[in-house]
C-alpha positions in Angstrom: 18.3 29.8 -10.2 20.9 27.1 -9.8 20.3 23.8 -8.1 22.9 24.7 -5.5 21.1 27.9 -4.5 17.8 26.1 -4.4 19.2 23.5 -2.1 20.7 26.2 0.2 17.3 28.0 0.3 15.6 24.7 1.1 18.1 24.0 3.9 17.6 27.5 5.4 13.8 27.1 5.2 13.9 23.8 7.0 16.3 25.1 9.7 14.0 28.2 10.1 11.0 25.9 10.5 12.8 23.7 13.0 13.9 26.7 15.0 10.4 28.1 15.1 9.0 24.7 16.0 11.6 24.4 18.9 10.8 27.9 20.1 7.1 27.4 20.1 7.5 23.9 21.7 9.6 25.4 24.5 6.9 28.1 25.0 4.3 25.3 25.3 6.6 23.4 27.7 7.0 26.5 29.9 3.2 26.9 29.8 2.7 23.3 30.9 5.2 23.7 33.7 3.5 26.8 34.8 0.1 25.0 34.8 1.6 22.1 36.7 2.9 24.5 39.4 -0.5 26.2 39.6 -2.1 22.7 40.0 0.4 21.8 42.7 -0.4 25.1 44.5 -4.1 24.4 44.3 -3.6 20.9 45.7 -1.7 22.3 48.6 -4.3 24.9 49.2 -7.2 22.5 49.1 -5.5 19.8 51.1 -4.2 22.1 53.8 -0.7 20.8 53.4 2.0 23.4 53.0 4.9 23.4 50.6 7.9 21.3 51.1 10.1 22.9 53.8 7.3 25.0 55.2 8.1 23.6 58.6 10.6 21.3 60.3 9.0 19.3 63.1 9.9 16.1 64.9 7.7 13.7 66.8 8.3 10.4 68.6 6.1 7.6 67.3 5.6 4.0 68.3 3.3 1.4 66.8 2.4 -1.9 68.4 0.5 -4.7 66.8 -0.6 -7.5 69.1 2.1 -6.5 71.6 4.9 -6.3 69.1 6.5 -3.0 68.1 7.0 -2.2 64.5 10.6 -1.5 63.6 10.5 1.6 61.5 14.3 1.7 61.3 14.0 -0.9 58.5 15.0 0.4 55.0 11.5 -0.1 53.6 10.2 2.6 56.1 13.0 5.1 55.6 12.7 8.3 53.6 9.4 7.1 52.0 8.4 10.7 51.3 10.3 14.0 51.2 7.4 15.6 53.1 7.2 13.3 56.0 9.5 10.3 56.9 11.7 8.3 59.2 15.4 8.8 58.4 19.0 7.9 59.3 18.0 4.4 60.3 16.1 5.7 63.2 12.6 4.3 63.5 11.3 6.3 66.5 11.4 9.9 65.2 9.2 11.2 62.4 10.6 14.2 60.5 7.8 16.5 59.2 8.8 19.0 56.4 5.4 20.5 55.5 2.7 22.1 57.5 -0.7 20.4 57.9 0.7 16.8 57.7 -1.0 14.1 59.8 -0.2 10.7 61.2 -2.5 9.5 58.4 -0.1 11.1 55.8 2.8 9.3 57.4 1.1 6.0 57.1 -0.1 6.7 53.6 3.6 7.4 52.6 4.3 3.9 53.9 1.4 2.5 51.8 -0.8 2.2 54.8 -3.7 4.1 56.5 -5.3 4.9 59.8 -8.8 5.7 60.8 -10.8 5.4 64.0 -11.4 1.7 63.3 -8.5 0.3 61.3 -4.8 0.5 60.9 -3.4 -0.8 57.6 0.3 -1.5 57.5 2.4 -3.7 55.2 -0.8 -4.9 53.5 -2.4 -6.1 56.7 -5.6 -4.8 58.2 -5.9 -4.4 62.0 -9.4 -3.4 62.7 -11.2 -3.1 66.0 -13.3 -6.3 66.5 -13.5 -9.2 68.9 -9.8 -10.1 68.5 -8.4 -6.6 69.2 -8.9 -2.9 69.7 -7.3 0.0 67.9 -6.1 2.8 70.2 -4.4 6.1 69.5 -2.6 8.3 72.0 -0.9 11.6 71.7 1.3 12.8 74.6 0.0 10.0 76.8 -3.7 10.8 76.3 -6.2 8.9 74.2 -7.0 10.8 71.0 -10.0 10.3 68.7 -8.5 12.1 65.7 -6.6 9.0 64.6 -5.4 9.5 61.0 -6.4 13.2 60.9 -4.2 14.2 63.8 -1.9 17.0 62.6 1.7 16.7 63.9 3.0 19.2 66.4 6.6 19.6 67.3 7.8 17.1 70.0 4.5 15.1 70.0 4.7 11.6 71.4 2.3 9.2 69.7 1.3 5.6 70.2 -0.8 3.5 67.9 -1.7 0.2 69.5 -3.7 -2.7 68.2 -4.5 -5.8 70.2 -6.2 -7.0 73.3 -3.7 -5.6 75.8 -4.9 -4.4 79.2 -4.3 -1.0 80.7 -1.0 -2.0 82.3 0.5 -3.2 79.0 -0.8 -0.1 77.3 1.0 2.0 79.9 4.2 0.1 79.2 3.8 0.8 75.5 3.2 4.5 76.3 6.4 4.5 78.4 8.3 3.0 75.5 7.7 6.0 73.3 11.1 7.7 73.1 12.1 11.3 73.7 14.5 11.5 70.8 12.5 14.1 68.8 13.7 16.9 71.2 17.3 16.2 70.1 16.5 16.5 66.4 14.4 19.7 67.0 17.3 21.2 68.9 19.6 20.4 66.0 17.1 22.1 63.6 
């Protein structure tokens, strides 16, 4: 056998090995992607959250801390998650794109949290104590679900922390917009 033929056979063998390696690697990649999708499906099932685009709801939301409203129209609050977010520079309407999402999920997407005692937002804790009380209202009624409240279309929500009296709380409730209806009508 000539050196030229030996070299050709070696090149063919290497190329065949590379082809087989690529083919097997792609099979492994496809298997990994399939497993990741199954994991994602399991997480959705266990969490109660639907797939992205499983719903399209809108709700009006207002948050007050010590009498000052939070401006969710700021860039840092916009489109924080594909599943639930504020968008288009509007800070009063939450867009919900998956079933089972809560006000807690919204705040978590903003790197915050909400429970029956504390609101965490922008790295600050606002917990019911001698200096203020945390309150949560849905459709003008006190609600004890706090972070676990699941959004319904056209909800009006208020989160308020501070020492405000009932008349100030009523003004805060009155300040929650009715913009969600316009977005739900647009689909």
